[in-house]
SEDO-407993 format. One record per atom (N, C-alpha, C, O): residue in three letters; x, y, z. Coordinates in steps of 0.2 Angstrom, whole numbers, plus 5000, padded with zeros to 4 digits. Layout:
alaXYZ
...
This chain:
met500449945000
met500050005000
met500450065000
met500350114996
gly501050065004
gly501450125004
gly501750134998
gly501850194996
gly502050084994
gly502350094988
gly501850124983
gly502050164979
arg501250104983
arg500650124978
arg500550194980
arg500450234975
ser500550214986
ser500350284988
ser500950334985
ser500850384983
thr501550304986
thr502150344984
thr502150354976
thr502250414974
ala501950304973
ala501950304965
ala501350354963
ala501450394959
asn500750354967
asn500250404965
asn500450474966
asn500350524963
leu500850484972
leu501050554974
leu501550574968
leu501550634967
asn502050534966
asn502450554961
asn502150564955
asn502350614951
leu501650524953
leu501250544947
leu500950614947
leu500950644942
arg500550624953
arg500250694954
arg500750744953
arg500650794950
arg501350734956
arg501850784955
arg502050804948
arg502250854946
arg502150744944
arg502350754937
arg501850784933
arg501950834929
ile501150774935
ile500650804931
ile500650874933
ile500550914928
ser500750894939
ser500750964941
ser501351004938
ser501251054936
ser501850964938
ser502450994935
ser502351014927
ser502551064925
val502050964924
val501850974917
val501351034916
val501451074911
ser500851034920
ser500351084920
ser500651154921
ser500451204917
asn501051154926
asn501351224927
asn501851244921
asn501851304920
arg502151194918
arg502651214913
arg502251244907
arg502451284903
phe501651214905
phe501251234899
phe500751284901
phe500351304896
glu500651304907
glu500151354909
glu500151414905
glu499651444903
pro500751444905
pro500851504901
pro500551504894
pro500251544891
gln500751444890
gln500551434883
gln499851424883
gln499551454878
val499551394888
val498751384887
val498451454888
val497951464885
lys498651494893
lys498351554894
lys498451604888
lys498051634886
glu499051594885
glu499151634879
glu498651614873
glu498351664870
val498551554872
val498051524867
val497351554869
val496951574864
leu497151544875
leu496551564877
leu496451644876
leu495851664874
phe496951674878
phe496851754877
phe496751764869
phe496351814868
ile497151734865
ile497151744858
ile496451734855
ile496151764851
leu496151674858
leu495451654856
leu494951704858
leu494451724855
his495051734864
his494651784867
his494651844863
his494151874862
met495251874861
met495351934857
met495051924850
met494651964847
phe495051854847
phe494851844841
phe494051844841
phe493751864836
arg493751824846
arg493051814846
arg492751884847
arg492051894846
arg493051934849
arg492752004850
arg492552034843
arg492152084843
ser492852004837
ser492652034831
ser492151984827
ser492451934825
pro491552004826
pro491151964822
pro491351954815
pro491251894812
leu491652004812
leu491951994805
leu492451944805
leu492551904800
ser492851944810
ser493451894810
ser493151824810
ser493351774807
ile492651814815
ile492351754815
ile491951734809
ile492051674807
phe491651774805
phe491351764799
phe491951744794
phe491751694790
gly492451774794
gly493051764789
gly493251694791
gly493451654786
ala493351674797
ala493551604799
ala493151554797
ala493251504795
ala492451574798
ala491951524795
ala491951504788
ala491951454786
ile492051564784
ile492151554777
ile492751514775
ile492751464771
val493351524779
val493951484777
val493851414779
val494051364775
ile493551394785
ile493351324787
ile492951294782
ile493051234780
val492351324780
val491951294775
val492251284768
val492151224765
leu492651324766
leu493051314760
leu493551254760
leu493551214756
ile493851254766
ile494351194767
ile493951134767
ile494151084764
leu493451124771
leu493051064771
leu492751054764
leu492650994763
met492451104761
met492251084754
met492751054749
met492551014745
gly493351084750
gly493851054746
gly494050984748
gly494150944743
val494050974754
val494250904757
val493750854755
val493950794752
phe493150874756
phe492550824754
phe492250834748
phe491650824747
ala492550864743
ala492250884737
ala491950824733
ala491350834730
pro492250764733
pro491950704730
pro491250684733
pro490850654730
phe491150704739
phe490550684743
phe490050744742
phe489450724743
val490250804741
val489850854741
val489550874734
val488950884733
ala489950864729
ala489850884722
ala489350834720
ala489350774721
pro488850854716
pro488250814713
pro488550774707
pro488250714706
tyr489050794704
tyr489250754697
tyr489950754697
tyr490350774701
asp490150714692
asp490850714690
asp491150774687
asp490850794682
pro491650804689
pro491850874687
pro492150874680
pro492150924676
ile492350814677
ile492650814670
ile492250764665
ile492450764660
lys491750734668
lys491350694663
lys490950734658
lys490650784660
ile491050724652
ile490750764646
ile490050734645
ile489950674644
asn489550784644
asn488850764642
asn488650814637
asn488250864639
leu488750804631
leu488650854625
leu487850864625
leu487650914622
glu487450814627
glu486750824626
glu486450884631
glu485950904630
glu486850894636
glu486650954641
glu487151014640
glu487151054645
arg487451024635
arg487951074634
arg487551144635
arg487051154632
leu487851194639
leu487651254640
leu486951264642
leu486551304640
ala486751214646
ala486051214649
ala485951264654
ala486451274658
pro485351294654
pro485251354659
pro485151324666
pro485051264667
pro485251364671
pro485151344678
pro484451304679
pro483951324676
ser484451244682
ser483851204683
ser483951164690
ser484451164693
pro483351134692
pro483451094698
pro483951034697
pro484251014702
glu484151014691
glu484650964690
glu485350994690
glu485850964693
his485451054687
his486051094687
his485951164690
his485651204686
phe486051174696
phe485851244699
phe486151304696
phe485851354695
phe486751294693
phe487151344690
phe487251334682
phe487751354679
gly486851284680
gly486951274673
gly487551224671
gly487851204676
thr487651214665
thr488251174662
thr488651214658
thr488451264655
asp489251184656
asp489751224652
asp489651194645
asp489151164643
glu490151214641
glu490051204633
glu490151124632
glu490051104626
leu490351084637
leu490451014636
leu489950974640
leu489950914641
gly489451014643
gly488950984647
gly489150964654
gly488750924658
arg489650994657
arg489850974664
arg489551024668
arg489451084667
asp489351004674
asp489051044679
asp489451094682
asp490051074685
ile489251154681
ile489651214684
ile489751214691
ile490351234694
leu489251204695
leu489251194702
leu489751144704
leu490151154709
thr489751084701
thr490251034703
thr490951054702
thr491351044706
arg491051084696
arg491751104694
arg491951164699
arg492551164700
thr491551204701
thr491751254706
thr491851234713
thr492351254716
ile491551184715
ile491651144721
ile492351114721
ile492751124726
phe492451074716
phe493151044715
phe493651104714
phe494251094716
gly493551154711
gly493951214711
gly494251244717
gly494751264718
ser493851234723
ser494051264729
ser494651214732
ser495051244735
arg494651154730
arg495151114732
arg495851134729
arg496351144733
ile495851154723
ile496451174719
ile496651244722
ile497251254723
ser496151284723
ser496351354725
ser496651354732
ser497151394733
ile496351324736
ile496551324743
ile497251284743
ile497651314747
met497351234740
met497951204740
met498551244737
met499051254740
val498351284731
val498851324728
val499051384733
val499651394734
gly498551414736
gly498651474741
gly499051454747
gly499551484748
ile498851394750
ile499251374756
ile499951354754
ile500451364758
thr500051314749
thr500651284747
thr501151344745
thr501751344747
ala500951384741
ala501351444739
ala501551484744
ala502151504745
val501151504749
val501251544755
val501751504759
val502251534762
ala501651444761
ala502051404765
ala502751404762
ala503251404766
ala502851394756
ala503551394752
ala503851454753
ala504451464755
ala503451514752
ala503751574752
ala503951594759
ala504451624761
val503551574764
val503751584771
val504351544773
val504851574777
ser504451484771
ser504951444773
ser505651474770
ser506151484774
val505651494764
val506251524761
val506351594764
val506951604766
gly505851634764
gly505951704766
gly506151704773
gly506551754775
leu505851664778
leu506051664785
leu506751644786
leu507151674790
ile507051594782
ile507751574783
ile508251634781
ile508651654784
ile508051664775
ile508451724772
ile508451774777
ile508951804779
gly507851794780
gly507751854785
gly508151844791
gly508451884794
leu508151774794
leu508451764800
leu509251764799
leu509551794803
ile509451744794
ile510151744792
ile510451814791
ile510951834794
ser510051854787
ser510251924786
ser510251964792
ser510652004793
gly509651954796
gly509552004802
gly510051984807
gly510252034811
tyr510251924808
tyr510651904814
tyr511351914812
tyr511751934817
leu511551894806
leu512251904805
leu512451974803
leu513051994805
gly512052004799
gly512152074797
gly512752074792
gly512952024789
gly513052134792
gly513652144788
gly513552134781
gly513052154778
lys514052104777
lys514052094770
lys513552044768
lys513252044763
val513451994773
val512951944771
val512251974771
val511851964766
asp512052024775
asp511452054775
asp511452104769
asp510852104766
glu511952134767
glu511952174761
glu511852144755
glu511352164751
val512152084754
val512052044748
val511352014748
val510952024742
leu511051984753
leu510451954753
leu509852004752
leu509451994748
met509952064755
met509452114754
met509452144747
met508852164745
arg510052154744
arg510052184738
arg509652134733
arg509352154728
val509752064734
val509452024729
val508652024730
val508352024725
met508452034736
met507752044738
met507452104735
met506952104732
asp507852154735
asp507652224732
asp507552214725
asp507152244722
ile508052174721
ile507952164714
ile507352134712
ile506952154708
ile507152084716
ile506452054715
ile505952094716
ile505452094713
leu505952134722
leu505452184723
leu505352244719
leu504852274718
ser505852254715
ser505852314710
ser505352294704
ser505152344701
phe505152234703
phe504752214698
phe503952214701
phe503952194706
pro503452234697
pro502852224699
pro502652154700
pro502852114696
ser502352134706
ser502352064708
ser501952024703
ser502151964701
leu501352054700
leu500952014696
leu501252004689
leu501251954686
ile501652054687
ile501952054680
ile502552004681
ile502651964677
leu502952004687
leu503451954688
leu503251884688
leu503551834685
ala502651874691
ala502351804692
ala502151784685
ala502251724683
met501851824681
met501751804674
met502351784670
met502351734666
leu502851824670
leu503451814667
leu503751744669
leu503951704665
leu503751734675
leu504051674678
leu503651614676
leu503951564674
ala502951614676
ala502551564674
ala502551554667
ala502551494664
ala502651604663
ala502751594655
ala503451564654
ala503451524649
ala503951584657
ala504551554656
ala504651484658
ala504951434655
leu504251464664
leu504251394666
leu503851344662
leu503951284661
gly503351374659
gly502851344655
gly502151334659
gly502151334665
pro501651344655
pro500951344658
pro500751274661
pro500751224658
ser500751284668
ser500551224672
ser500351244679
ser500551304681
leu499951214683
leu499751234690
leu500351234694
leu500451274698
ser500851184694
ser501451184698
ser501851234697
ser502151264701
his501951254690
his502451314688
his502151374691
his502451424693
ala501451384691
ala501151444693
ala501251454701
ala501351504703
met501251394704
met501351394712
met502051414713
met502151454718
met502551394709
met503251414710
met503351484709
met503651514712
ala503051514704
ala503051584702
ala502751624707
ala503151674709
ile502251604710
ile501851644715
ile502351644722
ile502451694725
ala502551584723
ala502951584729
ala503651624729
ala503851654734
leu503951624723
leu504551654722
leu504451734723
leu504851774725
val503851754720
val503751824720
val503651854727
val503751904729
met503351804732
met503151824739
met503751814743
met503751844749
val504351784741
val504851774746
val505151834749
val505251844755
pro505351894745
pro505551954748
pro505151984753
pro505452014758
val504551974753
val504052004758
val504251974765
val504352014769
tyr504251914765
tyr504451874771
tyr505151884773
tyr505351884779
ala505651884768
ala506351894770
ala506451964774
ala506751974779
arg506152014771
arg506252084774
arg505852084780
arg506052124785
leu505252054781
leu504852064787
leu505252024793
leu505352044798
ala505551964791
ala505951924796
ala506551964798
ala506751954804
arg506851994793
arg507452024794
arg507352084799
arg507752094804
gly506852124798
gly506652184802
gly506552154809
gly506752184814
gln506152104810
gln505952074817
gln506552044820
gln506652054826
thr507052014816
thr507651994819
thr508152044822
thr508452034827
leu508152094818
leu508552154820
leu508352184827
leu508752204831
arg507752184827
arg507452214834
arg507552164839
arg507752184845
ala507452094838
ala507452044843
ala508152034846
ala508252024852
arg508652034841
arg509352024843
arg509652074848
arg510152054851
glu509352124849
glu509552174854
glu509152174861
glu509352214865
glu508652124861
glu508352124867
glu508752094873
glu509252054872
leu508552104879
leu508952074885
leu508952004885
leu509451974887
tyr508451964883
tyr508451894884
tyr508951864879
tyr509151814880
ile509051894873
ile509551874869
ile510251884872
ile510751834871
glu510351944875
glu511051954878
glu511151904884
glu511651874885
ala510551884888
ala510651834893
ala510851764890
ala511151734893
ala510551754884
ala510651684881
ala511351684879
ala511751634880
arg511651734876
arg512351734874
arg512851734881
arg513351694880
ser512651764886
ser513051764892
ser513151694895
ser513651684898
val512651654894
val512651584897
val512951534892
val512951474893
gly513251564886
gly513551514881
gly513151484876
gly513351434873
ser512551504875
ser512051474870
ser512351494863
ser512651544861
ser512351434859
ser512551444852
ser512151484848
ser511551504849
asp512451514842
asp512051554838
asp511451514835
asp510851544835
lys511451454833
lys510951414831
lys510351404836
lys509751414835
arg510551394842
arg510051394848
arg509751464849
arg509151464850
ile510051514849
ile509751584850
ile509351594844
ile508751624845
val509451584838
val509051594832
val508451554832
val507851584831
phe508451494833
phe507851444833
phe507451434839
phe506851424839
leu507751444845
leu507451434851
leu507151504854
leu506751504858
his507551564853
his507351624856
his507051674851
his506551704852
ile507451684845
ile507251734841
ile506651714836
ile506151744836
leu506651654833
leu506151634829
leu505451634832
leu504951654829
pro505351604838
pro504651604841
pro504351674843
pro503751684843
asn504851724844
asn504551784845
asn504451834839
asn504051884839
ile504751814833
ile504551844827
ile504051814823
ile503851844818
phe503851754825
phe503351714820
phe502651744820
phe502351744814
pro502351774825
pro501651794825
pro501551844819
pro501051834815
pro501951894818
pro501851944812
pro501851914806
pro501551924801
ile502351864805
ile502451824799
ile501851784798
ile501651774792
leu501551754803
leu500951714802
leu500351754800
leu499951724796
val500251814803
val499751854800
val499851874793
val499351874789
gln500451894791
gln500551914784
gln500451854780
gln500151864774
gly500651794782
gly500451734778
gly499751714777
gly499551704771
thr499351734782
thr498651724782
thr498351764776
thr497951744772
leu498551834777
leu498351884772
leu498551864765
leu498151874760
asp499151834764
asp499451824758
asp499151764754
asp499251754748
val498751714758
val498451664755
val497951684750
val497851664745
ala497551744752
ala497051774748
ala497451794741
ala497151794736
tyr497951834742
tyr498351854736
tyr498551804732
tyr498551804726
ala498851744735
ala499051694731
ala498451654727
ala498551644721
ile497951654730
ile497351624726
ile497151674721
ile496951644715
leu497151734722
leu496951784717
leu497451784711
leu497251784705
thr498051784713
thr498551784707
thr498551714703
thr498651714697
glu498451664707
glu498351594703
glu497751594698
glu497851564693
ala497251624701
ala496651624697
ala496751674690
ala496551654685
tyr497151724691
tyr497251764686
tyr497751734681
tyr497651734675
leu498251694683
leu498651664679
leu498351604675
leu498451594669
ser497851574678
ser497451524675
ser496951554670
ser496851524664
phe496751614671
phe496251654667
phe496651664660
phe496251664655
ile497251684661
ile497651704654
ile497951644651
ile498351644647
gly497851584654
gly498151524651
gly498851504654
gly499151454651
leu499051534659
leu499751514662
leu499751464668
leu500251454671
gly499151454670
gly499051414676
gly498751344675
gly499051304671
ala498251324678
ala497951264677
ala497651254670
ala497451304667
gln497751194667
gln497551184661
gln496951134660
gln496851094665
pro496551144655
pro495951094654
pro496151024654
pro496751004652
pro495750974657
pro495050994660
pro495051004668
pro494550994671
thr495651024670
thr495651044678
thr495151094680
thr495151144677
pro494751074685
pro494151124687
pro494451174691
pro494451174697
glu494751234688
glu495051284692
glu494651354691
glu494451364685
trp494551394696
trp494051444696
trp494251494690
trp493851514686
gly494951514690
gly495151564684
gly495051534677
gly494851564673
ala495251464677
ala495151434670
ala494351434668
ala494251444662
ile493951414673
ile493251414671
ile492951484669
ile492651484664
ala493151534673
ala492951604671
ala493251624664
ala492851664661
ser493851604663
ser494151624656
ser493751594651
ser493651624646
ile493551524651
ile493151494646
ile492451524646
ile492151534641
gly492151544652
gly491551564652
gly491351634649
gly490851654648
arg491951674649
arg491851744646
arg491651744639
arg491351794637
gln491751684636
gln491551684628
gln490851674628
gln490551694623
phe490551654633
phe489751644633
phe489451694637
phe488851684639
leu489751744639
leu489451794644
leu488851824642
leu488351834646
met488751844635
met488151874633
met487551834633
met486951854635
asn487651764631
asn487051724630
asn486951674636
asn486451654638
gln487551654639
gln487451614645
gln487851644651
gln488351624653
pro487551704654
pro487951734659
pro488051704665
pro488451724669
trp487651644667
trp487751604673
trp488451574673
trp488751554678
tyr488751564667
tyr489351524666
tyr489951554670
tyr490251514675
pro490151614669
pro490751634673
pro490551664680
pro491051684683
ile489951674681
ile489751714687
ile489951674694
ile490251704698
leu489751604694
leu489951564700
leu490651564702
leu490851574708
pro491151544697
pro491851544699
pro492051614701
pro492451624706
gly491751674698
gly491951734700
gly491751754707
gly492151784711
ile491151734709
ile490851744716
ile491351704721
ile491451724726
ala491451644719
ala491951594723
ala492551634725
ala492851624730
ile492851664720
ile493551694721
ile493451754725
ile493851764730
ala492951794724
ala492751854729
ala492651834736
ala492951864740
ile492251784737
ile492151754744
ile492751734747
ile492851744753
thr493151694744
thr493751664747
thr494251714749
thr494551714754
val494351764744
val494851824746
val494551864752
val494951874756
met493951874752
met493651914758
met493751874764
met493851904769
gly493551804764
gly493651764770
gly494351764773
gly494451774779
phe494851754768
phe495551754771
phe495751824773
phe496151824778
asn495551874770
asn495651944773
asn495351954779
asn495751984784
leu494751944780
leu494451954787
leu494751914792
leu494851934798
phe494951844791
phe495251804795
phe495951834797
phe496151834803
gly496251854792
gly496951884794
gly496951944798
gly497351954802
asp496451984796
asp496352044800
asp496252034808
asp496452064812
gly495751984809
gly495651964816
gly496251934819
gly496351944825
leu496551894816
leu497151864818
leu497751914820
leu498051914825
arg497751964816
arg498252014817
arg498052054824
arg498452074828
asp497452074824
asp497152104830
asp497252064837
asp497452084842
ala497151994836
ala497251954842
ala497951944844
ala498051934850
leu498451944839
leu499151944841
leu499452004842
leu500052004844
asp499152064842
asp499452124843
asp499552134850
asp499152144854
pro500252144852
pro500352154859
pro500152214862
pro500052224869
arg500052264858
arg499752334861
arg499052324864
arg498852364868
leu498652274862
leu498052264864
leu497952234871
leu497452224874
arg498552214873
arg498552174880
arg498752214886
arg498752194891
arg498852284884
arg499052324890
arg498352354893
arg498452394898
């Protein structure tokens, strides 16, 4: 009995130690959720993002038809109970193709931003922490990329790589890298002068440990907010590239490509390009509202 009591006591002590260790993080998350809930528009944006992600994941179960199956007998059919938003020039259900298009757009937006954040964050951390000639060279390269209008540069890169969805994602990611590199550099320059960094140096912490365990966690929130907002930009840019033929290729159900073909039938079948256009607008609005709410929730000035 005595041994069992001792074991239970040790278990309770371990649980208490773990709870105390993670209590600040739990309070931080709860505070962020509390601040986020204060804005109805932010909640609305988050709801749109969640619905879009779920729609993309479960598209095969939500969509009523096959997105690429051709049925020429029903080509350019008007909206009806069988096809709520009509059919395209090959008899494919436009609502189905728009639902499957959400999967592609969300994938492109998140993948492109994740790649840009990964590369830009590393460049910014190295540039800001090391400084000197390394900082000068890296930032001049970023300035050269930033000197081109982002949309035009994305078009040039996509055209040079060749029309495809993967090449469009690479072009979008490369265009966004300087944004995160400069943001990470600025945050690193500020963070490396803080007292906790001096304390870490004084106890012999390596540069790698300081960068990844002390600086990175403290500079990541503004980068996360910027990334959330840029998902909308990536989706919009990818839709534009597909609209002009540099992104997704037929028969891929992508919003920009659907709208591009639908513009040919705008006068007689106006329902064709309307739905993908609405989907793009709602998606961009949802990510912008969600990003704004996340920015306000992570803003340290609101905690005073």
